[in-house]
N, C-alpha and C positions, 0 to 999 in steps of 0.2 A: 504494500501500499504505500503510495506516495502523492504527496502535491504535485500537481501537474500543469501548472500553470500560475504566472505572477511571480513578484518577488523570491518566492519562496522555491521555485519550480524545482523538482528533482528531488527535493526532501523528504526521506524515507520516513515513515511513520509506524508507531508501535500499534500494534491490534490487538485488544483484549483475546486471551484465550479461550477456549470451548465454543459452544452453537448457540450462546445468548446473543450474541452481536452478529449481524448479516451487512457487513461494509458494502458501501454503494459502489459499484464496478465504475474503474476509469472511463469507460465509455459511456456510461449513465452521467457521472458526473461532469465530464467536456459539454455532455450537451445540455444539462441542466444547466452549468454556468455560461453557454452561448446564450440561453434564452434569458439570464439573468442580468446578464454583464450591463446592459444601460442603467441597470437600476443599483447598481452593486456600489459605484465611487461614493466613498463617504458613507456608506449605509451603516445601519445598526441592525446586526443580523442576530436572530435567537434559532439556537440548534438543540431542538426537544429530541430527546430519545438521542442523546449525542453519540453513544457508542465510543468509540475510537475519538471524536471531533473531527475528523477528517472535512467533513463538511462546511463545519465553520471554519477550520483552517483554511480550507482551500477560499471561501469568500473574502479571510483576511488577506491573504495572499494575493487576492484581486481586488483589493483596495477597499474593502470596508473596513470601516474604522472601528467600529466594536464588534465582538462576539460574546455571545452567553452561550454557552454548554449547559445542558440542564439532563442530568442523567442519574436514575436512583440507584443502580449498582457500583455498588464501591469498588469493585475491580475495575469498571469502566472510567469511572470518576478519576481513579489514580493514572491509567492509559492516558486519560484527556489531559490532566494536567501535565505529563510527561511530554507529550507532542508539542503542549504549548511551551513547553522550557526548550525540546529541540529546536521550534521554529523560531524561536524568539520574540512570541506573542506576548507574553505577561502583560503589558502593558495597556493591550487592548482585548484582555480577555476577563471574563470573569466566569468560574465555574460554580454552578449550585449542585451538590450531590443530593438529591430529594427529589421525591415523586414532581409528577408535571403541574396538581394542582396546588401543593405548597410554595414550586416555583414561580407558577402565574401570579399566586397572590404577593409573593415576596416582591416580583417586577414592578407590579401595580401599586403594590404600597412604596416601592423605594422609585416610581415615578419614570418607570422604562417605558420608550415607545420605540417600536421596530417598523424598522423599513421591508425587512424579509423574515418571516417564519417559515424555516423550514421543519417539519416533525416527518421523522422515520418510525412511528411507531413496530410494535411487533406485526407483521403479518395477521390475518384475520382478526384482527383488534376489533372489539364492537363499542369503542369509545370515543372513535375519531370525532363524531357529530358532539358529543358531549365536550371534546377540549377545543372545539370551535365555538361552542356556546361561552365556553369559559374564556375563549379570546377576545370573544365579543364585547363580554360583560365587563372585563377587566380594562379593556380601554387602553390597552397596549399595543395595539396595531395601529401605526400613524395611518393618516387619512386615504394615501395613495399607496399603501402597503399592501404587500401579497402574503397569503400562508399557502406553502407548497408542500403538500403528501405524497410521500413514497407508500405503495401499496404493492400488493400482489395483485396481476394482473386479472385476475378472474374475479377480485371484489366487486362488489357493487360500487356505481357512480356517487359519491357523497351529495348526499341533499341535506341541508340543513338551513335552516331559518336565518337570515341575514348575512350570507355568503352567496355568491355565483360563482360557479364554473367558468372559468375563459378560455382554458385549456386543456387535454389531456393527452399527455404523450407516452405512447407505449414503448417498451423495450423488450423485444424478443419476446420469448415464452413467457416470463415469470415476473416482468415488473412495468407499473405502470405509475407514472408521475401527473399528478393533479394540480393545478393552479387555480386559487380563488381570490376573488375580491370581496371585500366587505361591501355592502349593499347601502 
């Protein structure tokens, strides 16, 4: 696993051991960031279910000014911190080792506002719509901000009040990424 573009291009990253984390492939990462590039510069980026932190670190490498990483797995949190240190992004990163509900509340209470929220929950999670409700209710998404959700390709389309899907990108037989805006 590596940073594929930007200021830290080529930097190798650590990955949590075991099957609890499913790293986003370089092909998907490259396509995702080609789509996000116009809004990435100087953005504030939230990486929910961060795993190794590779997506948030890629965002920082490509010009995001701040990234917040959230994961409830202590092993993943240690790896995210290790990767942030390895790439030198300590000053532009915040790592929250807690579940997404507590993290969203903490970010709301701290006044954070994000331009891009990326979430990669375990495939076949039945709580994506609930997380989107929490994001909407917290007010942490900037007015022109977007939410990006990575899912299994055969999962149902995301339908939740307060958000509209403006793009779905399929990747091979296993993965899709859904892009949403707040209404």
